[in-house]
N, C-alpha and C positions, 0 to 999 in steps of 0.2 A: 219674618222679613217684611219690612215696610214696603209700600208701593214704590217709594222713591228708590230704595235699595234694589228692588226687583228690576226696575227700569234700567238702572245703571248696569246691573249684571247681564241682563238680556241684550242690551245694546252692545256691550263689550264682547259677548259671545258671538253675536251675529257679525260684528266687525272682524273678529279673529277668523271666523269661517270664510268670509269673503276674501280676506287677504291671502290665506293659504291656497285656496282654489285658484286664484288668479295667477300666483307667482311661484308655485312650488318648484317647477323645473330649475329656476335660478337658485333656489335653496340647495338643490342637489349639487349643482356645479360648485357653489360656494363651499359646501362641506367637503367635496372631493379635493378641491384645491387646498383647503386648510390642512388636511391630513397628509398630503403628498410631500414627504420630506426627501424624496429621491432615493430612498433606501428600502422602501417597502414594496415588494413586487405585487402585493395583493391590491394595490391602488393604481389604477390606470393613470397615465400622464396625458395632459392636454396642453395645447399651445396658447389657447385663449378661451374666453367665454363662448364665443361663437363656435370655435372648434369643438369645445366640450359638448355644447348642446347638439351640434350636428352629429358628432360621434356617438353620443349616447342614444340619440334618436335612431341612427342607422343600425347600430349593433343591438341595442336593447329594446328599441321600439318605444311606443308611448308608455308602456308599463315601466320602462327604465326611467323615463323622465318624471314619472309620478311615484317612484319607489318611496316607501315610507309615508305615503299620503294619509293613511288612516290614523297613525299615531300623531301625525302633524295636525290633522283636523281636530282630533279630540283634544290634543295638548293645547293647540292655539285657542280653540273655543273656550276650554276650561280656564286657560291662563288669562285670557283677556277678560272673560266674564268675571272671574274671581278678582283679577287685578283692579278693574274699575270699581267693583263692589268694595274691596278693602280700601282702595285709595279714596273713594268718596266718603266712606265711613271715617277714615282717619282725618280727612280734611274737616269734616263736620265736627268731629271731636275737638280738634285743635282750634277751630273757629270759636267753639263754645268756651274754650279755655282763655283765649286772648280777647274774646268779645269784639271781634272785628275782622278785617281783611288779613289773609295770610301773606307772608312775605316769602322770598325764595328759600330760606332755611327750613321753614315748616312745610313748604311744598316738597322739598328734598326729603325730609324726615318721613312724610306721609308716603312718598313713593318707595322709600327703602323698606318701610314697614310692610307695605302691600307686596312688594317684590319678593321679600324673604319668605313670606307665607306661601306665595304661589310656587316658588322654587322648590320648597320642601315637598309639596304635593305632586308636582308634575315632572320631577327629574327622571323617574322611570320611563315615562312616555318619550321624553327627548332622547334618552339613551337608545331606546328601540328605534326611534326615527333615524338617528345618526347611523346605526348599524345597518338598517335596511337600505339606506341611501348609499352606503359604501359597498354593498354587494354588487359585483360586476362579473359577467360571464368571462371565464378564462383567467380570472385572477383569484388567487387564494386556493387553499387545498381543503378547506373545511366545508361541510355540508351547509348550504345556505339556509337561512331561516325561511320558512314558508309563509309567515305572516306575523302579526302582532302577538297572538297567543303563543305561537311556537317560539318566538323570540324571548318572550317573558319566561316561559318554562325552561328554555335552554340556558338562559342567563342564571336563573336561580339554581338549576341543577349543576352547572359548570363552575359558577362563581359565588354561589350563595346569595342570600338576600342583600348582603353588602354590595354585591355587584350591580344591583339596580340603582345604586347611588354613586356610581363612578362619575366623576366630573362635578360632584355637588359643590366642592370647594370653589372652583372657578365659576360655577353657576351662581353661588352666593355673591361672589365678587362682581359678577355681571349684573347683580341687582343695581349696582351703581349706574349701569347703562340706562335702565328704566327710570331710575331716580333723576339722572341728569336730563333725560328726554322730557319727562313730565314737568320738571322744574322749568326747563327752557320753554316748553309749550305754554305753560301757565303764564310765565312772565312775558313772553312775546304776545300772547293773546291779550293780556292786561294792557301792555303798551299800545297795541293796535287799537283796542277799544278806547283807550284814553286819548290817543291822537285823533280819533274820529269824532269823539263826543266832546273833546276839549274840556273834559273834566275827569276826575278819578272815578272809574266805573264801579258800579256795584258788582261784587264778585259772586253774586248769586247766579247759578247756571240758568235759572228760569228767565232772568232778565238779560243775561249776556249772550246766550246762544242765538236769539233771533237777530241780534245786531250784526252778526257775521254771516257771510255767504259760504256756500260749500267750497268755493275756490280759496277762500281765506283759510278754512280748516285744512285744506289740502296743502297749502303752502306752509302753514304752521307745523303740520305733522311732519312734512318732509324735512324742513329746516331743523327742527328739534331732533329728529332721528339722525341726521347726518352729523350734527354736533356730538351726540352721544356715541355714535359709531366710531368716530375717529378717536375719541377719548378712551374707549374700552375694548376695541377690537382684539388686541392680543389675548384677552381673557377668553374670547370665543374660540380662537385658534387652539389654545391650550385645552379647553374643555373638549373640543372635537377629537383631539389627539388622545386624550385620556380615555374617551368613550369608545375607541376602536376595540373591536373584538380581539381577544388574545389569539395567538396562533394555535395550531392543532396540538401543540405540547403544553398549552396553557400559559405561555409566556407573553406578557404584555409589553408593547413597545415603550410605553411610558407608565410609570408606577405612581406618579403624583404630580400635582400642579407645579410645584417648585422645580422638580426634576425635568418636567416637560418644558418649562420655560427656559431653564438653563441649557438644555440639550438643543432646543430649537435655535436659541440665540448663538450657541457655540458653532453649530454646523451651517446655519443659514443666515445669521445676522439679523438685523432689524427687519429686513425684507421678509424673512420667514415668519415673523410675528404678524405680518399683514397679508399673508397669502390668502387669496380669494376675496380681496377687498373690492376688486372691480365688479364681479357679479353681485357682491353684497351691496355695493352702491347702486348698481342698476336695479336691484330688487328693492332697495331701501326707499328710494324716492316714491315710486308708485305704491309700495306696500303701506308705508306710513300715511300717505295721503288717503288711500282707501280706508285704512283702519279708522282714522279720525273723522273722515267724512261720513262713513257708514255709522260710526258710533254716535256722532252728533245728530245725524238724520233720524236714526232709530229712536234715540232718546227724545227728540222733539216730537216724533210720531206717537210714541207711547204716552207722552204727557198731553 
């Protein structure tokens, strides 16, 4: 791995770690809202984001607010590190092919390529994270997982190796989320640089990064994330519902992405496809800002 590739991977991993540690409780709330269809007694109900945070904190304590933190930290650090590595490699390859600056289409293709590779590697970690986040005292009849290793062993024993890849279909569709976000981020960054320099900017990261301040990266990261979130959020709801643990008889609430989508829409309408959007938005703005500010800062430091 070249020095430039290592720098991108390291910066991405540090950014992912910082994001998860800062905002994990909101991810817990988002996940529980997403899977609550009103018919599953194993999932507690909450009136709002504030009510959810206070209830989880009161009943489950700090441990409840950080349930699933270990797989989230590993998954996020690996995901962002690998994503930035694959993404930067893809951009460099396509830049060599077109011998010039990349446009939105090639930025989109680069992001899809990176996201697909990362999704295949990290799906088991996100599955475990989701299930640990959904464990709540007094809800459900199954023995709870005691940690990441126990969850992985139990899933393989009860559902087979295939069980580790539940939600992979919607996960691959969610690659479009990252693709849209990175395309928007790159294009907005290019527009901002052009508007400030009054010329077409050189798209080389060595020259572009110093021209923008941390607040610029924060705004660009948040804006691009919000854009992608609204476009792809239903995929996230479907994936969370598929990844729920089957009941004690081994019966799953949802058996596939298309069935989950139809069932959610039939019983809950369009609103059901956007459950948990409020905590997701509250988490999205600071998380994306943190991710891109830390990434650009670490990358600049390493260089």
